[in-house]
C-alpha angles and dihedrals in degrees: 000000000000119000128205132202120235112293141152127227135192115272090223140023114275108272134220089251093052093047092047090055087056095049093043090053100041105024089234116171120202125232092249089057093050103041127211125301121234089226094059097035107030095156095055114096113252093244089062094049092064119106104278145089146225118289128187113238118192110233121232114276115271094355115127112258139165125223090248090064094054090073123059130186103237119196110227096023113131140130092292093048103030098175095035137282092315092060132074144191092223107139090009101096091128094054119099114265112245139181088063121145121207094264091052091053091048092051092053092047092049090051088060093044089250137105142215117280122250117244090252093052092046093050093047091052093044093055090062093213094308101121113203096005118141093230138024090260100037133271105324115108116257094252101034105118112334112015110257100190145011102268136135117280117192135024109340127248097006108050132025109191092202093223092150092052097252132086094182133009119341132209110272117265097027092126130055118282121247123245092283095049098258123139129208099011082136117059129326096097135353113252130221120237126187094238120111115237094242134213091255086080100052092137090060091046088061093048090051093049097247129128109211089204096053110122117245096016117122112189127196131184124262121200139193106036123240145243085286095062115104140178091243098049124026112349089198091142089092117109090239095052122098138185132208116232133182104238092225095053121091129185145177093264103046123093135138149216128219135237140192139196118257108229116203117202116219 
């Protein structure tokens, strides 16, 4: 069993308003707003080096589709325009910031004098004091009775029944906190940790579409699932679940929260 030293962690995912305060103060520009350079990424086609990011697009009902087609690189998509240039975060300051790569999240955390949590810290906090429970609140399914988190209800990826009140992202803190006072450790958006997604999980690498031996790819661990996780598809909204993610790849369902050590003075 892993052990963690004393630490604190944000009660909610970092919001658009919080991230905007960071960019307004520092002038920071995210990777999705900059795009990829040909020098650093010579093998990536030019159309995918443009400023932009990955956006989930619901396939047409009952038409054959592959998981690779559910995500589209959308030029102009970034944290300010989460669904592309036609979208906006106006009035959505309380929503979790998305289209953030690992380096963006690290920069924000450093600005606050904080850091990203490790996978072990994140999972400990997510469990809310319920050691061994299937979910952050116990054993009951997320949508049994009153919805406990922003997840997908219905037949993924075709139909979201909206039983929890949200088809996409939701403002942070809409659902009850866990036993340690944290919100949205289940669903809403995936969250970066600072833990590499190690070779002991090669089977999951394959499922996620990553090759751990591929040169130039640095992979970190995401936790928590997102509004796209469903009972009938991935169930990765469990505290124990994890997801591999290329640190240079952002999307419309990845955000983060920050952590810090607790220093006790003798």
